[in-house]
C-alpha atoms as a printed R data frame, in Angstrom:
   type eleno elety resid chain resno       x       y      z
1  ATOM     1    CA   MET     A     1 112.152 125.651 81.170
2  ATOM     2    CA   GLN     A     2 114.931 126.614 79.228
3  ATOM     3    CA   ASN     A     3 114.583 128.521 76.374
4  ATOM     4    CA   LEU     A     4 115.831 127.664 72.911
5  ATOM     5    CA   PRO     A     5 118.044 129.568 70.825
6  ATOM     6    CA   CYS     A     6 116.269 131.235 67.728
7  ATOM     7    CA   ASP     A     7 119.756 132.038 65.883
8  ATOM     8    CA   GLY     A     8 119.924 129.009 64.137
9  ATOM     9    CA   LYS     A     9 121.601 126.893 66.602
10 ATOM    10    CA   ILE     A    10 118.277 124.483 66.422
11 ATOM    11    CA   TRP     A    11 119.175 123.166 63.110
12 ATOM    12    CA   SER     A    12 122.071 121.632 64.564
13 ATOM    13    CA   ILE     A    13 120.154 119.117 66.576
14 ATOM    14    CA   SER     A    14 117.216 118.704 63.598
15 ATOM    15    CA   PRO     A    15 117.394 115.126 61.770
16 ATOM    16    CA   ALA     A    16 115.748 116.801 59.098
17 ATOM    17    CA   HIS     A    17 118.357 119.419 58.754
18 ATOM    18    CA   ASN     A    18 121.215 116.838 59.186
19 ATOM    19    CA   ILE     A    19 121.035 114.379 56.452
20 ATOM    20    CA   ARG     A    20 124.198 113.302 55.122
21 ATOM    21    CA   GLY     A    21 125.349 109.803 53.427
22 ATOM    22    CA   GLY     A    22 127.066 107.235 55.795
23 ATOM    23    CA   LEU     A    23 124.082 107.673 58.541
24 ATOM    24    CA   PRO     A    24 123.188 104.597 60.341
25 ATOM    25    CA   PRO     A    25 119.736 102.494 59.338
26 ATOM    26    CA   MET     A    26 116.661 104.343 60.734
27 ATOM    27    CA   ILE     A    27 113.109 102.948 61.399
28 ATOM    28    CA   GLU     A    28 110.277 105.536 61.581
29 ATOM    29    CA   PHE     A    29 106.683 104.678 62.937
30 ATOM    30    CA   HIS     A    30 103.859 107.707 62.224
31 ATOM    31    CA   GLY     A    31 100.196 108.255 62.217
32 ATOM    32    CA   THR     A    32  98.292 109.505 59.653
33 ATOM    33    CA   ASP     A    33  96.341 111.454 62.245
34 ATOM    34    CA   ASP     A    34  99.654 112.865 63.960
35 ATOM    35    CA   GLU     A    35  98.736 116.313 64.985
36 ATOM    36    CA   GLN     A    36 102.102 117.588 65.915
37 ATOM    37    CA   VAL     A    37 104.599 116.061 62.976
38 ATOM    38    CA   PRO     A    38 102.567 115.985 59.474
39 ATOM    39    CA   LYS     A    39 102.592 112.661 57.379
40 ATOM    40    CA   TRP     A    40 104.590 114.851 54.637
41 ATOM    41    CA   THR     A    41 107.191 115.995 56.416
42 ATOM    42    CA   VAL     A    42 108.561 112.404 57.566
43 ATOM    43    CA   GLN     A    43 108.044 111.145 53.868
44 ATOM    44    CA   PHE     A    44 110.300 114.155 52.791
45 ATOM    45    CA   PHE     A    45 112.248 113.002 55.544
46 ATOM    46    CA   GLU     A    46 112.776 109.362 53.997
47 ATOM    47    CA   SER     A    47 112.869 110.893 50.399
48 ATOM    48    CA   ASP     A    48 116.123 112.755 51.630
49 ATOM    49    CA   MET     A    49 117.628 110.238 53.399
50 ATOM    50    CA   LYS     A    50 117.388 107.402 50.498
51 ATOM    51    CA   LYS     A    51 118.558 110.386 47.858
52 ATOM    52    CA   GLU     A    52 121.573 110.215 50.208
53 ATOM    53    CA   GLY     A    53 121.906 106.201 50.136
54 ATOM    54    CA   ASN     A    54 120.993 105.715 53.917
55 ATOM    55    CA   TYR     A    55 118.487 103.303 54.910
56 ATOM    56    CA   PHE     A    56 115.309 104.498 56.080
57 ATOM    57    CA   GLU     A    57 112.339 102.262 57.331
58 ATOM    58    CA   LEU     A    58 108.984 104.315 57.390
59 ATOM    59    CA   HIS     A    59 105.979 102.393 58.916
60 ATOM    60    CA   ILE     A    60 102.399 104.521 58.830
61 ATOM    61    CA   TYR     A    61  99.821 103.535 60.768
62 ATOM    62    CA   GLU     A    62  95.995 104.969 59.540
63 ATOM    63    CA   ARG     A    63  93.879 106.965 62.201
64 ATOM    64    CA   ARG     A    64  96.939 107.058 65.075
65 ATOM    65    CA   LYS     A    65  97.709 110.233 66.470
66 ATOM    66    CA   HIS     A    66 101.319 111.436 67.802
67 ATOM    67    CA   TYR     A    67 101.456 108.749 70.375
68 ATOM    68    CA   LEU     A    68 100.746 105.734 68.486
69 ATOM    69    CA   GLY     A    69  98.958 104.185 71.132
70 ATOM    70    CA   ASP     A    70  96.914 106.611 71.690
71 ATOM    71    CA   GLY     A    71  93.745 105.603 73.626
72 ATOM    72    CA   ASN     A    72  94.762 101.781 74.161
73 ATOM    73    CA   PRO     A    73  95.176 101.279 78.460
74 ATOM    74    CA   LYS     A    74  97.240  98.161 77.763
75 ATOM    75    CA   TYR     A    75 100.104 100.557 76.124
76 ATOM    76    CA   SER     A    76  99.661 103.864 77.233
77 ATOM    77    CA   ARG     A    77 100.624 106.367 74.512
78 ATOM    78    CA   TYR     A    78 103.249 104.236 73.121
79 ATOM    79    CA   LEU     A    79 102.921 100.816 71.351
80 ATOM    80    CA   ASP     A    80 101.451  98.081 70.710
81 ATOM    81    CA   ASP     A    81 102.258  94.391 69.485
82 ATOM    82    CA   GLU     A    82 102.992  94.765 65.960
83 ATOM    83    CA   ILE     A    83 104.926  98.068 66.532
84 ATOM    84    CA   LEU     A    84 107.237  95.980 69.209
85 ATOM    85    CA   LYS     A    85 107.470  93.347 66.771
86 ATOM    86    CA   VAL     A    86 108.576  95.442 63.932
87 ATOM    87    CA   ALA     A    87 111.066  97.405 65.816
88 ATOM    88    CA   ASP     A    88 112.562  93.977 67.536
89 ATOM    89    CA   ASP     A    89 112.984  92.694 63.760
90 ATOM    90    CA   PHE     A    90 114.615  95.896 62.725
91 ATOM    91    CA   LEU     A    91 117.012  95.880 65.780
92 ATOM    92    CA   ARG     A    92 117.698  91.914 64.709
93 ATOM    93    CA   LYS     A    93 118.260  92.799 61.341
94 ATOM    94    CA   TYR     A    94 121.168  95.232 61.948
95 ATOM    95    CA   SER     A    95 122.423  92.950 65.046
96 ATOM    96    CA   LEU     A    96 121.265  95.104 67.599
97 ATOM    97    CA   LEU     A    97 119.101  92.684 69.550
98 ATOM    98    CA   ASP     A    98 119.825  88.871 70.264
């Protein structure tokens, strides 16, 4: 496993530290019980994106963890039908999916 640099270079790939105007539209799916990324961090990201004039769509799911489908045997630990529909609609809105 490769160690990440601790000299500030890690911030060069951090979405939260690279917000600027003109970014492509983004969508985020987040669970309120996410144990790895607190909900407030995504809400700050959303606010900062919008301040720069970027389109950012946030969907928050109650009682979901970091992997939104956790405990659902059909979707393993990732997605469900609602999330897939919202994602498809977003992609169609920007002509990224037929």
